[in-house]
N, C-alpha and C positions, 0 to 999 in steps of 0.2 A: 353208517355214522355222518362220512365228509357230506349228504347229502343232507343231510338234514341241519348241520353244521351251517352248509349257502345257507340255508333256506333261511335261519334268524340272521345271521350274518348280516347279508345285504339287505332285510328292509330295515334294521339299525342303523347300517349307512345311510339311506335312503333318508329316513325320517330326521338324521343329524345331520343332512342337505339339507335340510330346507324341503323337504317334499311333505305335501299335506296334502289332503281325499275327501271326499265324503259330500255330501248337499252344498251346495250351488250358495255366493262364495265361500270360498276358499283363497288363507293371504299365507306369507313365507314372510321373513322379515330377513336380510343378507345383510352383511356384514363389508362398506367399503374402507378400506386401508390405506393410510399413506405413511411411508414411512421415508424417514428424511435424515440419514446423517449428518454427524455435525460436521460443518462446513466452513470455510473462509475464504477469501479472494480477494487478492491485490492487484490493482492495476495502476502502471505509470509508463503513458505512450510517449515521455520525451526524453531523450539524453539533452544532458545543456553540457553549452560553449562558451570560452571566453576565448575571442578572435583580438588578441591584440593588435592585427592588421590593423581592425575596424573597429577596436573599441569602442569608437563615439557613436555607432549606430546605434545602440542604446543609450539614450538622452542623459538617465543619469551619470554618467560616466565622465571622470574628467581624461585630458586625453591622456594617450603613453608615447613617449615617455611623458611626466609634466610636463607644464610651458612654464619652465621658472623664469622666464623676462614677466611672468604674469601674477609672479611670488607662491606657481604650484610649484611641488619639490615631493619624492617619497619620499615615506609612504603611505599611500591612499589604498581604498576599496577600490574594487571593479567587480560592476555587476556585469552578468551575461550575456550577450552578443546575439546570443540564437537561445531560446527564445528570447528578445530582447525584450521583453515587458514582464510583470509580475501578473500570474505568476511565473516564473520560473518552471517549476517542475507540478506538475498536477497529480496528485495520488486521490486515488481512490480506495474503499476498502470495504468489506462486508464481511456479516458471522450471522449465520443461523441458532447459537450458539442458544441452550436452552437456559431460560433465570435462572438467575445465579450463577454461571457458569462464567469465569472470566476471561477474559481475553485483553492481547495486547498487541499496537503495531509500535514496530520501533524501526531505527533506522542505525545505523553502523557504517564504515568506511572502510576498503580494504588495507589502506598503507598512505604513506608519504606520495602523492604524487611524482615526482623528481623535479629537477629542472631547480632547484632549490626552494621550491613550495610545499610546504610543510600540512601533513592534513592537520594541523590546528590554524593554519593558516584558511581555512574555510570555512566560512562559516551561513548557516540556513539560519530562518526564522518561520512561522507559519506566516506566509502569506498578508503581507502591507503591516502587522505585526510591530517588527522592526525590535525583534526582541530578540539577538543575535547566541548562536550557541554554535561555539567548535566543536567540526565533526569529528567523530574521535575512531579507534578500534575498538573502543568498546559500545554498546548495543545502547542505545539510550532512547526512550519515551517517547511518540506523538501524541499516541491516542490512546485508552485505554478504555475499560466498560465492562457490565456484567450484561449476560443476556444478548441478545438479536441487536444487530443495529437498525432496523426497519427500511432495509433495502442501502444501497449505497452512501457511503456518509464522505467525506473530504478533508484530504490534509494536506491542503496544497504547501507548498513552500518558496519560501524564497531565500537566494544566493548569491555570495558575493565573496569575494577573495581580500586576501591582503599581500599586496604588491609590496617590498621594502626597495627595488631595484637592482637588488642583486640576482636575479633568477635568469637563468640561460638559455639562449634560443633551442627552442626543437618544439614536440608535441611530447605532451606528460597526461597520464592520465589515472585516475584514481576513480574507483569501483563504490556502488554505494547500492547497499541490500535493504533495500526495505522488505518487513516481516509480516505478516500480520498471519497471529497465533492466539487457541484458545487454551488457557494455562491450568 
């Protein structure tokens, strides 16, 4: 009985796997299958620095402290010194999400850097747009859409900080988290 079962099962498996025989010519079809999980990617290659000992290395900046003899005074907006030109933060994002699947790129700050600088004193804008938004501990949307992004897309940002003259000497930091996610 086992022998008979084996003799009928083996040919059935061979035929199901694409075996064909007989007079010439003979053909079989095979399926090539490509499986992609839904993935996202985000790339931010640059940290951003304001070095107030060399603040005029960015020609967009006034002096620090402001030159009171020429009519400058606090408060002032200052742009980063490293990088020292727009875009100050390069952001690239990607997804292969299926048609109809929503995605979102967000930005959020970790909190006040310290030394008298508040998180709301730090502002960002789409590079070159000049439409400033205060950084917050609540996530804000930089970009959103549905479906795939057709390769890496850009969401480059410019940065500035509002300095009122009450900041303390020291080095202070704030972490910015950029998140790409499907919804």
